N, C-alpha and C positions, 0 to 999 in steps of 0.2 A: 867135513866141511865146517867151517867156522863162521858164525854169524857175528857181525859187528854190532855192538850196542851203540845206540845213538849217544852223541855227546850230551853233557849236562845242559848245555846252551840250547840244543835243539829240543830237549825235553821241557825245559823251562818255557821256551817260546811256544811250544805246542800247547802246554797247559794254559798259558796266557791267552792264546787265541781262542781256545775252548771256553775259558771264563768270559772273555769279552763277548763272544757270540751268544753264550747262554744269558749273560746279563742284558745284553742288547735286546734279545728276543723277549725276555721277561718284562723289561721296561716298555717295549713296543705294545705288548699285550695289555699291560697295565694302563697305559695312556689311551689305548683304543677303548678299553672298557670305560675309562673315566669320561671320554668324549660321548659315548653312547648313553651314559647316565644323564647327561645334560639335555637330552632331547626327549623329554617326556611329553605326552599329549596334554592338552588342556584338561580333558576328563581325568587323567591321572593326578594332575595337580589339584583339581577340585576334590577328588576323593582322598587325597592325602592331607587335605587341610591347608594347602598352599594358597588356594584361591577361595575366597568366601563366596558362597552362592547367595545371590540376592534376587528378590522378586523385582522384576522390571517395572511393575506398577508403582512401586515406591520411589523410582528414579526420575520419572518424567512427569511433567506438568500435564501433558497430553499424551496418553498412553500409546498413540499410534506413531510416535516419533522415534521409536527405537532403531529402526533400520536406517533412517535418514541420519540420525545422530551417529550411528556406527560408521557410516560412510565418512562423515565429517571428522570423526576421530582418526580414521585412517589417513585422511588428507593431512591433518595436523601433525600426525606422527611422521609422515613422509617429509613434511616441511622441516620438522626439527632434525630428522635424520640428515637431510641435505645441509642444513645449516650447521650442525654440530658433529655429525658422524664422520667416521673414518679418520679421526684425528683433526678434523677441521676446527674443533673447539680450541685447539692450541693457539690458533692465530685469529680467532674470532673476537671482535670487540663490539659489544652491543651499540655503542654510539655511532658506529659506521653503518648500522642497519636500523637506526631509530625509526624512520618512517614506516619501514616494513614491520617492525616489531610493534609499533603503536597500532598498526592496522590489525595485526593478529590479536592484540590485546582488546581492541575494540570489538572484534569479532567474537572473542570468547565471552566478554561482558555482555554484549548486546544481543547475541544470537544463541550461543551455546548455553550460557548461564540461565538465560530466560526460559529455555526449554526443560531445565532440570530441576529436580527437588531432592531433598534429603542428602544423602552422602554424596551423590553425584554432583550436586550443586556445591558442596564443600571442595570436592576435587577441582571443579572449574575455578572456584575462587582461589585456591592454592596455586593453580597453573597461572592464572592471571597475576597473582602476587609475585611469582617468580620472575615474570617479564618485567613488572613495574620495578622490582628490586634491581634487576640487571640494568634497566635503563637508568635508574637513579645512581648506581654505583659503578657502572661500566664494568661489572664483573661477570665473567662467563660462567663461574660456578653457580650463579643464581639461576641460570637457565637449565641446569641439569635436573632439577626437580620437575620443572615444567615438561622437559623432554621425557623424563621417566614416567610422569603421570600419563602422558598421551601414549607412551609405549605400553604400559601395563593395560590401559583401557583398550587399546587396539588388540592386544593379545587376547584379552578376555571377550570383548564384545564381538570381535570378528573371527574368533575361534582359531587364532593363529598359533602355530607352534614356533616357539622362540627359544634360543639358547639361554637368555637371561630373562628372568622375571623378577622384578625388583620388589614387588609387594608394597609399593608406596601409596597406593590409592586408599582412600577411606572406604571406598565402595567395595573393592575386590581384594583389599590388602591381605597379606599373610595373617592367619589367625593365631 
């Protein structure tokens, strides 16, 4: 009985399929591991030095405002997510929302800034400056720093797990 050898074309195609499946599997595992690396807990980020640990007594004018302030930070972050998130920033023009942004600016300056001290007050001043500059220049990019400040404060103050931590705040920025 004679066994036929597969043709060179069949052998080449078989090797090509094995290579593609192997490479695809390796790539999938690599990307899965990369994705899992980005979801560290806040405790992990603090212990690795990504998030500065700050005494809350140094952040507030009145020490018992931390919980209330944290809720307001979460609201501001949600507002900026809605305003700029999921690609909305591409079509956003500050001049079209000037009254709304003026209201947010007033809230930051009159309420949030008045309750803070030290580095957190600096963060509130920078957030307000981002809105002021956006209104002045009608440039969306000026709003990114404001959004990222509230994002990072929300992540740290409300112990949220986030894929991105920008480290832009003076208070909790990367060391």
